N, C-alpha and C positions, 0 to 999 in steps of 0.2 A: 501495500499501499506505499510505504512513505516513497518508495526508485518512483508509482506513479505519480505523487502529489511535487516530485521535484521535478519532475519532465516536464509539467504543466504547461503549454507554453499559451497565455491569453491569448497573443496575437492571431493564433491559429484556431483558437475556439471563437473568435470573434468571426472572423472569415467563411469561417465552417457554418457558422449560423448564418449570414449575410449568403451563403453561394445556398443552403438551403431556402432564405424566408425568398429570395430572388427565383429560385426555381420556382417555388411555389406558386408565386403569384403568375409567372407565363405559365405554369399549366392550369390555373384557376381559366387566364384566358387565352388559350388552343383548345383547350376540352372540350367541345360541341357541347357532350353528354354530363351534365355534372346532376349531384343530388339539389335537391330545392332548398337550404342551409346553404350553398355554398352561391345561390343565384342574390344574394343579395353582397355576398362578398366582391365578386363578380362588377356589378352594378355601382359596388363604391372603385372600382378602380377604372373601369369606364370613366368612371363620373372626376377624380380626382388623377386622374395616368393616363389621358386621353392617346395620348404617343403611342402606345401601344396597341390601342383599338386602329391603326394605323399597317400597313403592310414592311412601309419603312421605315416607323418605329420598332416595331415586332425585331428586326433584323438585324437593326442599333443596337436593342435588347441581349439580341441573343448574340451579335458578337464581343459585346461586353463579358454575360455568364462565360461565355465558352475560354476566353485569356484571362478572366479571373479561375476560370476552372482548369486551366488551363497552365497556368501558373503555381495554386495549389498543390496542383499531386507533382507538379516539377521537383517543390520545393520540396516535397515528403519521399523524394525520390521514388518516385513510380512512376518514371519514365516511358512504357509504356503505356500505361492509362491515360497519361497525361497529353500524346500524341495520340491518341484513336479516340478516347472521349474530349476530349479540348477542341482537336481541329475539328474531331465530327462536326463538333455543336457551332462551330469560326465558321466551315464552308455552308449550312445552313442558313446562319444569317445571312454571311456574304451573300448567297444564292438570294434568300427575299431581300436583304438592300439594293439590288441589282431590280429584280423585276419590278421593285419600287417604285423604285429610280423610271425605269420606263413607264410603266403606265402614269405615274405624275407626270409624265416629260407628253406621254400622246396625251393627259386631260386638261394638259397645259396649250397644246395645243388645239383642241379639240373648242376651249375654251375661245381661244385669242382667235377663229375660225368663225363662233357664235357673235360674239364681238362686233368682227369686222360686216358680215353680215346684215347686224339690226338685231339678230335675235332671232329672226323671224322662219329666216330660211329651214324649209324641209329637209333640205338638201343635207344642207350640213347635220343636222339631225341620223338621218339616213345612215350616211358617208363613219361617221362617228357610232352609233351605236351596233357597226356589223360586227360581229366575232370576226375575231383574226381566223385565213380559212388553214388547212392543214396542209 
């Protein structure tokens, strides 16, 4: 018992708690089917952390979580876990940031076209409302 108390690292404990809480918040935001009690938490997250409702914001949050996880696991000398888990989260976050940026720029172009046509052109709506062809 004394050996474990003497090796207690408050910085690691705080970081572990932070990662667990941040991961839980992202899980509440991402998981579509949750128990009813958690929907109250989800509404608070959507109200006070609105950036997590956007694809770009969630991607940035995943990048931050992945980098923090990678650093924490690397510090504990779990090198394989750090690379596999941390980089997996970073790759997902990077993809979300990229896709969010693409969608945001497409929306900006659509808004600009809408303004240029006085906001009444049916062709603008038809052009930007169509799903991209695969």
